[in-house]
C-alpha positions as CSV (number, residue, x, y, z in Angstrom):
1,M,96.6,-7.2,85.4
2,R,98.3,-8.0,82.1
3,V,101.4,-9.0,80.4
4,A,102.0,-6.8,77.3
5,A,98.7,-6.9,75.1
6,L,97.4,-9.9,77.3
7,D,94.7,-8.7,79.4
8,L,94.8,-11.4,82.5
9,A,92.3,-9.6,84.5
10,K,89.6,-10.1,81.7
11,E,90.7,-13.6,81.3
12,W,90.5,-14.4,85.1
13,D,87.2,-12.8,85.3
14,R,85.7,-14.9,82.5
15,L,87.2,-18.3,84.0
16,V,85.6,-17.5,87.3
17,K,82.3,-16.6,86.0
18,Q,82.4,-19.6,84.1
19,G,82.9,-21.9,87.1
20,K,86.4,-23.0,86.0
21,F,87.6,-22.9,89.7
22,T,84.6,-24.7,91.1
23,R,85.9,-28.1,92.5
24,P,84.0,-31.1,94.2
25,H,85.7,-33.1,97.0
26,K,84.6,-36.1,98.9
27,D,86.4,-38.6,101.3
28,E,85.8,-39.9,104.6
29,Q,85.7,-36.5,106.3
30,L,84.6,-34.0,103.8
31,D,82.1,-33.9,101.1
32,I,82.2,-30.2,99.8
33,E,82.3,-27.9,96.8
34,Y,84.9,-25.2,96.9
35,G,86.7,-22.6,94.7
36,V,86.7,-18.9,93.8
37,S,83.5,-16.7,92.9
38,E,83.1,-13.2,92.0
39,S,80.7,-10.6,93.6
40,G,80.6,-6.9,92.6
41,G,84.1,-7.1,91.1
42,D,85.8,-8.8,94.1
43,Y,87.0,-12.4,94.2
44,S,87.0,-14.8,97.0
45,F,87.2,-18.2,98.2
46,F,84.0,-20.2,98.9
47,V,83.3,-23.6,100.5
48,S,79.9,-25.3,101.3
49,G,79.0,-28.9,102.2
50,K,79.5,-31.2,105.1
51,E,82.3,-32.4,107.3
52,K,82.5,-34.9,110.0
53,D,83.1,-33.8,113.5
54,K,85.2,-35.6,116.2
55,N,82.0,-37.7,117.0
56,G,81.6,-38.8,113.4
57,I,78.5,-36.8,112.7
58,W,78.2,-34.7,109.6
59,Q,77.9,-31.0,110.1
60,G,77.5,-28.1,107.7
61,V,80.6,-26.0,106.8
62,T,81.0,-22.6,105.6
63,T,84.0,-20.8,104.1
64,E,85.1,-19.5,107.6
65,N,85.7,-23.0,108.4
66,F,88.5,-23.0,105.8
67,I,89.7,-19.7,105.3
68,D,90.9,-17.0,107.6
69,Y,93.4,-13.9,107.6
70,A,95.5,-12.1,110.1
71,N,98.6,-9.9,110.3
72,E,101.6,-10.8,112.7
73,G,103.4,-7.5,112.8
74,V,104.7,-6.6,109.4
75,F,103.9,-10.3,108.1
76,Q,100.6,-11.5,106.8
77,K,99.1,-15.1,107.3
78,Q,96.3,-16.9,105.5
79,F,94.7,-19.9,106.9
80,N,93.6,-22.0,103.8
81,R,92.7,-25.6,104.3
82,L,92.1,-25.9,100.6
83,R,96.0,-25.9,100.0
84,K,95.6,-29.6,101.7
85,L,93.4,-30.8,98.8
86,R,96.0,-30.1,96.1
87,P,98.6,-32.6,94.7
88,G,101.7,-32.2,97.0
89,G,99.8,-30.5,99.8
90,Q,100.8,-33.0,102.5
91,D,102.7,-32.1,105.7
92,R,106.4,-33.1,105.8
93,K,109.2,-33.9,108.0
94,P,111.8,-31.0,108.6
95,G,115.1,-31.0,106.7
96,R,115.8,-31.8,103.1
97,Q,113.5,-33.3,101.1
98,E,113.6,-36.0,98.5
99,D,114.5,-34.7,94.9
100,L,111.7,-33.9,92.5
101,Q,110.8,-36.7,90.1
102,S,112.6,-35.7,86.9
103,G,112.0,-36.4,83.4
104,V,109.1,-35.9,80.9
105,E,107.7,-39.3,81.9
106,K,107.2,-38.2,85.5
107,C,106.2,-34.7,84.9
108,G,103.3,-33.7,87.1
109,F,102.1,-31.4,84.6
110,Y,101.4,-34.3,82.5
111,C,102.8,-32.4,79.6
112,Q,102.9,-34.9,76.9
113,E,99.7,-36.6,77.9
114,P,96.5,-34.9,76.7
115,K,94.2,-37.7,77.8
116,N,95.0,-37.0,81.4
117,P,92.5,-34.9,83.2
118,L,95.2,-33.0,85.0
119,S,97.2,-32.2,81.9
120,L,98.1,-28.7,81.1
121,L,97.2,-29.7,77.5
122,V,93.5,-29.7,78.6
123,R,93.6,-26.8,81.0
124,P,92.1,-23.6,79.8
125,L,94.9,-21.6,77.8
126,L,94.7,-17.9,78.5
127,G,96.9,-16.8,75.8
128,T,100.3,-17.2,74.4
129,L,103.0,-14.6,74.5
130,T,105.1,-14.3,71.5
131,S,108.0,-11.8,70.6
132,T,106.7,-8.4,69.4
133,D,108.3,-4.9,69.1
134,S,107.3,-4.2,72.6
135,L,108.0,-7.6,74.2
136,K,111.2,-9.4,73.1
137,L,111.0,-13.2,73.8
138,R,113.3,-16.0,72.6
139,F,110.3,-18.5,73.4
140,A,106.7,-18.5,73.0
141,W,105.1,-18.6,76.3
142,N,101.8,-20.3,77.3
143,V,99.8,-18.7,80.1
144,Y,97.6,-20.9,82.2
145,P,95.6,-20.5,85.4
146,N,96.7,-22.3,88.5
147,L,93.7,-24.5,89.1
148,A,94.5,-24.4,92.9
149,P,95.0,-20.8,93.2
150,F,96.0,-19.4,96.8
151,E,95.3,-15.8,95.5
152,P,91.7,-15.5,94.4
153,G,92.2,-12.3,92.5
154,G,94.5,-14.2,90.1
155,H,97.1,-16.9,90.0
156,F,98.9,-18.2,86.9
157,L,101.5,-20.4,85.4
158,F,103.8,-19.3,82.6
159,L,105.5,-22.1,80.5
160,P,107.7,-22.1,77.4
161,S,105.5,-23.6,74.7
162,G,105.8,-25.8,71.6
163,G,103.6,-27.0,69.2
164,F,100.2,-28.4,70.3
165,P,99.4,-31.1,71.6
166,E,102.9,-31.3,73.1
167,L,104.8,-28.8,75.5
168,P,108.8,-28.9,75.6
169,H,109.7,-30.3,78.8
170,F,112.6,-28.2,80.2
171,P,113.8,-28.7,83.8
172,Q,113.2,-26.3,86.5
173,V,116.5,-24.7,86.0
174,F,117.4,-21.3,84.5
175,T,119.3,-21.0,81.1
176,P,120.3,-17.5,79.8
177,F,117.5,-17.5,77.3
178,L,114.8,-18.4,79.9
179,L,116.2,-15.8,82.3
180,E,116.2,-13.3,79.5
181,D,112.7,-13.9,78.7
182,C,111.8,-13.9,82.3
183,M,113.1,-10.5,82.8
184,N,111.1,-9.4,79.7
185,I,108.1,-10.7,80.8
186,C,108.4,-8.9,84.1
187,R,109.3,-5.7,82.5
188,S,106.0,-5.8,80.5
189,G,103.8,-6.9,83.4
190,A,101.3,-4.7,85.2
191,D,99.7,-5.6,88.7
192,L,101.7,-8.9,89.1
193,M,104.1,-10.3,91.1
194,V,106.2,-13.0,89.4
195,F,108.3,-15.6,90.9
196,F,110.3,-18.8,90.4
197,N,110.7,-21.4,92.9
198,S,113.8,-23.7,92.1
199,R,114.1,-27.3,93.2
200,H,114.2,-27.7,96.9
201,A,112.9,-24.2,97.4
202,G,109.3,-24.4,96.8
203,A,109.1,-26.1,93.4
204,T,106.5,-29.0,93.2
205,Q,107.2,-29.8,89.6
206,D,110.5,-30.2,87.8
207,H,109.1,-28.7,84.5
208,F,110.2,-25.2,83.9
209,H,107.8,-22.6,85.0
210,L,107.2,-19.3,86.4
211,Q,104.3,-18.2,88.4
212,A,102.4,-14.8,89.0
213,V,99.8,-13.7,91.2
214,F,97.7,-10.4,91.4
215,H,99.5,-7.7,93.2
216,S,99.0,-4.0,92.7
217,S,100.2,-0.8,94.4
218,K,96.6,-0.9,96.2
219,S,97.3,-4.5,97.6
220,A,98.5,-5.0,101.1
221,K,102.2,-4.2,101.2
222,L,104.3,-7.5,101.6
223,A,106.8,-7.2,104.3
224,I,109.7,-7.8,101.7
225,E,108.4,-4.6,99.8
226,S,109.5,-2.6,102.8
227,A,113.0,-4.4,103.0
228,I,113.6,-3.7,99.2
229,E,112.7,-0.1,99.5
230,S,115.3,0.3,102.3
231,A,117.9,-1.5,100.5
232,I,117.7,0.4,97.4
233,K,117.7,3.8,99.3
234,S,120.4,2.8,101.4
235,P,123.1,5.6,101.4
236,D,126.1,3.3,101.6
237,R,125.1,0.9,98.7
238,S,127.0,0.6,95.6
239,N,125.6,2.1,92.4
240,T,127.1,-0.5,90.3
241,G,126.2,-3.8,92.1
242,P,122.8,-5.1,93.4
243,A,121.6,-4.0,96.7
244,R,121.4,-6.4,99.8
245,L,118.5,-6.6,102.1
246,S,118.8,-5.6,105.6
247,D,116.3,-5.7,108.2
248,Y,114.9,-8.8,107.0
249,P,115.1,-12.4,108.4
250,L,116.5,-13.7,104.9
251,N,119.6,-12.8,103.0
252,A,119.0,-11.5,99.4
253,L,120.2,-9.5,96.8
254,V,118.1,-6.9,94.9
255,Y,118.7,-6.0,91.3
256,T,117.0,-3.1,89.2
257,L,115.7,-4.6,85.9
258,E,116.3,-1.3,84.1
259,D,119.8,-1.4,85.0
260,K,121.9,-3.5,82.2
261,A,124.8,-4.3,84.8
262,H,122.4,-5.5,87.3
263,C,120.6,-7.9,84.7
264,Q,124.4,-9.2,83.9
265,N,125.1,-9.7,87.7
266,L,121.7,-11.5,88.0
267,E,122.7,-13.9,85.1
268,Q,126.1,-14.5,86.8
269,D,124.8,-15.1,90.2
270,L,122.1,-17.5,89.0
271,R,124.6,-19.5,87.2
272,E,126.8,-19.5,90.2
273,L,123.9,-21.0,92.5
274,Q,122.6,-23.5,90.0
275,T,126.4,-24.7,89.4
276,K,126.6,-25.2,93.3
277,D,123.0,-26.9,93.4
278,V,122.0,-24.0,95.8
279,P,118.2,-23.6,96.1
280,F,116.8,-20.3,95.6
281,D,113.6,-18.3,95.1
282,L,113.6,-15.4,92.6
283,I,110.9,-12.8,92.9
284,F,109.9,-9.9,90.7
285,L,108.2,-7.1,92.9
286,A,108.2,-3.5,92.9
287,G,110.1,-3.2,89.8
288,Q,112.9,-5.1,91.3
289,M,114.3,-8.9,90.9
290,V,115.0,-10.2,94.4
291,L,117.3,-13.3,94.6
292,V,117.1,-15.4,97.7
293,P,119.5,-18.3,98.3
294,R,118.3,-20.9,100.7
295,D,119.6,-23.8,102.7
296,I,118.7,-27.1,101.3
297,N,119.0,-28.6,104.7
298,N,116.0,-26.8,106.0
299,E,113.7,-27.0,103.1
300,I,111.0,-27.9,105.4
301,V,111.1,-26.2,108.9
302,A,109.7,-27.6,112.2
303,E,107.8,-24.2,112.7
304,F,105.9,-24.7,109.3
305,P,105.5,-28.4,108.0
306,N,104.4,-27.4,104.6
307,L,106.1,-25.9,101.7
308,L,108.0,-22.5,102.2
309,A,108.1,-20.9,98.8
310,S,108.4,-17.4,97.3
311,M,105.1,-15.9,98.9
312,E,106.4,-17.1,102.4
313,V,109.8,-15.8,101.7
314,S,108.0,-12.4,100.7
315,G,106.2,-12.5,104.0
316,K,102.8,-13.9,103.3
317,F,102.5,-17.4,104.9
318,I,99.8,-19.7,103.5
319,I,99.1,-22.1,106.2
320,P,96.6,-25.2,105.7
321,E,96.5,-26.3,109.5
322,R,94.5,-24.2,111.8
323,D,96.6,-25.0,114.6
324,V,99.7,-24.1,113.0
325,F,97.9,-20.6,111.9
326,Q,96.8,-19.9,115.5
327,R,100.5,-20.6,116.8
328,T,102.1,-18.3,114.1
329,T,103.2,-15.1,115.5
330,E,105.8,-12.4,114.2
331,E,108.8,-14.3,116.2
332,R,107.8,-17.5,114.9
333,I,107.9,-16.4,111.2
334,R,111.3,-14.7,111.8
335,V,112.6,-17.9,113.4
336,A,111.5,-19.9,110.5
337,L,112.8,-17.5,107.8
338,G,116.2,-17.4,109.5
339,R,116.5,-21.2,109.2
340,I,115.9,-21.4,105.5
341,A,118.6,-18.3,105.1
342,L,121.9,-18.6,103.6
343,P,124.9,-16.1,103.8
344,L,125.3,-14.4,100.4
345,D,129.0,-15.6,100.3
346,C,127.3,-18.7,98.6
347,I,127.3,-16.6,95.4
348,A,130.8,-15.7,95.7
């Protein structure tokens, strides 16, 4: 798990062992400590403490009260109550949501406020990526841990960086240079899934950032991976343009990063979507870039009252409510993904 010479596996292990992901939470219902722990080289969530039951009596809790996993056909689901405890973790009404607060003074990363305890400026810095012979970059990029990870094996933020103590506040919009850097970061990465959630497509902050999570060839295959493989191998696809996903509830285009024409296609298609204010998720997985345009009027769907972002688009649903987790079936997932889908002629 690395990008170029930056060993993210080593940095993640160091942070976990230092207790950087251990958090207390106390309110009227919960008095817990939670986070990520390591044992024998494996990383997992942990939760301990007390919770009030329906009669108002405090009871001990364990990790099993907060975390659970299951498969629904080709899809994965993770019950993770800890997602409720992060900023922006609340349920929402179906439909289009309010625009993200924009401007540096409204930035939820507090990118100009080193005295704020939630600021990126006081978060552990795992390293800064700069241009080298093997990694060509237009910007320097700071790499931080996501302090509310949904993948215990590694969850990171990549942001264009400036001079300390300030970070440049770029909106969550691709420019040609940012896209070029994004593609080069993906090319140089190993055992990582990299993704970008646009406004109204899972982004919770309007400050340009990529996310990455640990994902290797030994990881459980995401549903979209099989769809990507089928699209690439389809005998009737054009050799000059991007492939189209088939046999998947969402419409998407698949670009090969090693194909110069595909990279030019991706830049043109992203410009088209952003010009039209069409939300999208951009996902790097299995050596391919996958572009998923989304219906802004179904930003939140009735089946899942929390955010649907790149992980859900890829077939792994992270669900903070036990009842929703229990009701989640393969059919329910396909219906939800179908709601957010847009026809690819939106890029025409």
